[in-house]
N, C-alpha and C positions, 0 to 999 in steps of 0.2 A: 503494499499500499504506499511505501515512500514515495513513489513515483506521482502519487496524487498531489504533492506540493514540493516536489524536488527542485522546482526553480527558485524557492527561497534563498537558495546558496547565492543568488546574484546580489551584489552590494547596492544596485540601484534598479528603481523600476523602470523598465523599458517604455519609453513612449510609444513605441509601435502597440505594445501590449495595452497599454491604457486606451489607446485610440480604438483598436479593436474590441477589446472585452467591454469597455465602459462608454464608448461614443463621446470620448473628451478630445477637443480639438484646441491646439495651443493659439492664443491671441498674439497678434502682432504686436510689438511694443508700442507703436503709434496709437494701438486702437485701446489701449489700457491706460488711463491715467491715474488709476489707483490698483492696488493689489485686487486680484481675482483668485478665489479658491473654489477647486472641486474637492468634496469631501464625503465620507460615509459617516452618517448619523447612526448612533445606536441608542435604543431607547424603546418606549412603547411604540415608536415608529421606527422601523430599521429601514434605511433609505439612502441612495445615491444620489447626491446632487451636484450639478455640473456648476460650472463658474458663473452662470448668470443667474443661479438661484432656482433653476427647474428641477424638479425631481425626474430622474430617468429611470429609476428602478426602485422597487419596493420587495422587501421579504416579509411574508406574512406572518410574523412573530415577534414579540418583544424579546429584546436582548439587553444583556448587562454589561457586556464588553464585546471587542471584535477587533479584527484586522483584515485589511485588505492585503492578500499576499501577492508578491511579485508576478505569480502566473494569473492574476485576476481572480482566484477564487477566495472565498470568505470564510476566516475562522471565526466562530460565534460562541459566546457564553449565553444561552438562552435562558430566559426568566422560567421559573415555574409556571406550570400551566396545567390544564387538563391533560394535554398531549405529553407533557414532561412534568410529572407531578413534583420532582425533586431538582428541577432545572437540567441542564445539559450542556454539552459540547457539541458543536455540529461544524463540519466542513461542507460548504455548497459552492455551487457554480450558477452564475447568473446566465439565463437563457436570453438571447436577444428577443425584444418584442415582448418580455415578460415571462415570470415563471422562473424556476429554478430546478438544479439538479443535487441531489443529497449525496454525498460521497462517504460520509463518516458522520457518525453520531455515537457519543457516550452518554449514557443516563448516569446523573446524579444519584447517590444513594441516601443523602441526608435533607437537610432543609431546604438549600439552594447552592446553585453554583455561580460564581462571582468573577471569574478570571478565565481567559483564553489566550495564550500565549505561544506562538511557535518557536521553537529552539533551533539552532542551526543543524542540531543532529537528527532533526526531524520528530522529535517528541513534542509534546504539548504540555505545557504548566496550566494547571487549574487548581482553584481551591473549592473546598466543600465548607459550607456554614452548617452548624447543627450541634449535636451533642459532643463530636468529636471534631471540632474545626480543624482543618489539615490543608496543606499544600500536597499537590500530587503531581507527578509526572507520568504522562502516558505515552506509551509508544505507539506507533502507526495502526496497530492492530486494536488499540483500547486497552491493552495490560497496563496495570499500574507496576511502575518500575521504580519509582521512588516515592516516599511519604515522608512529611515532616510535620509534626503537630505545631499548631499555633496556640502560643499561650496567651489567651485572651479570656475576657469575662464571658460568660456562658449563659447568663438569663436571657439575654436577647440575641437570638441566632442571628436575625437580619443584621443587627449592629456590629458583629464581629469583626469582619474585615473587608476590603473592597479590592482594589486593582493591583493584585499581587504580580511582580515581575522579577524573573530569574535574572541576575547581573552576570557580566562578563566573568567575574571572578568565582561564579559557582554558587554565590549565596543568592538569597530570595529577599526581596524588599517588600514588606506588607504594611500598609496602611491599617490600622485598628481604630475603628471609630469610637465606641464608647469608652475605650480605654485610652483616648486621646494620644496615642503614641503611634510613631513610625517605627517599626523595627525590622533590622537586618538578620536573618537567621542563616546559620551555617547548614549545609546538607545533613548535618549531625542534630540540628535542631537548638543549637546553641545561639543564643543572642549575642551578636558581636557589635552591634551598634543600635542606638535608639535615639529618637527625637521627640520630646514630649511638646505637644502643641500648647499654646498659651490657654490660661484660665480664662482670659478676657481677650476678644469677645466670647460670650458663652457659646457653648455648643461648636467649639472649634473643632469639630470632627474630621480627622484626616480621611480623604477620599481616594486622592492620587498621589501617588508619590513616583518622581521619575529621578532616577540617577543619571545626572548630566555627564558629558563628556570630560569635564574639568572636575569631577568628584563631587561637586555639590549636589544637593537634592531638592528638587521643586515640589512644593506641596500645596494642594488645595484644601482649604479648611471650609468644610461645606456651609452649616448654618453660622459660621462665625463670618462669612462674607469676606474672606481674605485669601490671598496667596502669598506664600513665602518660599524664598529660597535660603537653604541653610549650608554652611560649609560642614567639613567632616567633623569639626570639633563641636558642632551645634549652634554655631553663631549665625544670627540671620543677616544675609548680606544684601538681601532684596525683598520688598515686600510691595504688595498692591492692596489697599483697600478703596472702599467707595470714594473716599475724602480725596483719593488722588485722580478721580474720574469727573467729568463735566456734569454728570448724573451718577445716581446709584444702581450701574448695571450689573454689579455682582450681586446675584441672589441665589444662593445655594451653589456654588460653583464645584461642579463634581469633576468633569474630564478637563484635562489639559494637555497641550503638545508644544514642545520648546522647537521653533522652527530652524533651519540651517543658518538663517540670517540673526538669530539672536532673540528674535521676538517670541511671544508667548501668545498662545491663542488658548481661551478659556470660555467653557461652556456654563451659562446660568441655567441650571436645571429647574430652578423654581421661578423662572421669569414669568410665566402664566401668561397673562393678556399683554405684558410688556412685550415689544416686538423684538428687541435685541435678544437673541439666543446664543450667539456667539461673538466674541470680541477678539481682536488681535491688538497687543498692545507692544510698545518697544521698550527696551531696558530703561528709558527715562519716562515711561509711563504715557506716552502718546497714542491715542487710539488711530490705528492706520486702516481698520478693515472692521466691519461688523457684517453678521448675517442676520437678517431680520424677516420674520414672518407673523401675520397676526394670529395664527392659532395659538390656542393656550397649552397645548403639550409642551413639554420640555425635552433637552437633548441631553441623554444621560453621560455617554461617551462619544467620542467622534475620531476620525483620522483624516488629517488633512492630506489629499492626494496628490494636488499640482497647485502650482501657482502660476498664474497667467499662463496656463496651459501646460506648463514644464513640470513634468513628475519629480516628487521629492525623492530623495535617496533612502533606501532600504537599510536598517530599520528605522522606522520613525521614534521619535522620543517622545512617548504617550503612555 
């Protein structure tokens, strides 16, 4: 089954792959006077959106996390539902004109599944929330080949952990919501690094934690409505709050992505009727791009695929 996603070994997305698989077309520089991003949105609506804001394709299920792989297929963490009562991990392919092909499904065994990350060796990292919260690695046949317990509160399964990522050093980075801590676990389950999110603002629950190329960690604090970047010693070296913006656009910031140009894209999952669902800010906190739509539903996680029609390198920092 490895061949189903073997092209993930590419270091950058092929423009031809994006154009054929997703119908995305580059803009000429003269045609674009501001950034234009195509992206995949994950949440109650799972959909591909082009650089003009039009939905090109939808997947008929709610998702927690996901990636568009270099071969154009999608790795998804599915929300629990009647079809998947404990959540699931799925690999699907988009069919031109609508619909999808399912290549792989792994059914969760506890309360819910919150992570789906493809590794260079073809394994998948996922997490299960429940009585025994854990990080798992699955091989391409769905066999569990690694298991690491998550040390967290256990009274509220839904608020145990979110977007876990395996790091280049072999450890796992885990945002733990109600514990208000981001922890790095070794493959043996040892806590080798942690950052406690602030007591104020209240409910600064870490949702997304991204280990950046410089060793810093970017963290979204959901109900606290702020974004932090901390160094390896836990010192805050950059932060974004609503007071930094012309209007309070941060409303339950869940997903984030650091772009190659150093800018950060953030989703406001709780935006509701507020039109701005995604915003891109520079390191000096200037807004350079927003995605707006009138519908009330939020975007839980996302992946920016291209900027002005040019694909971003793989893997994305999200």
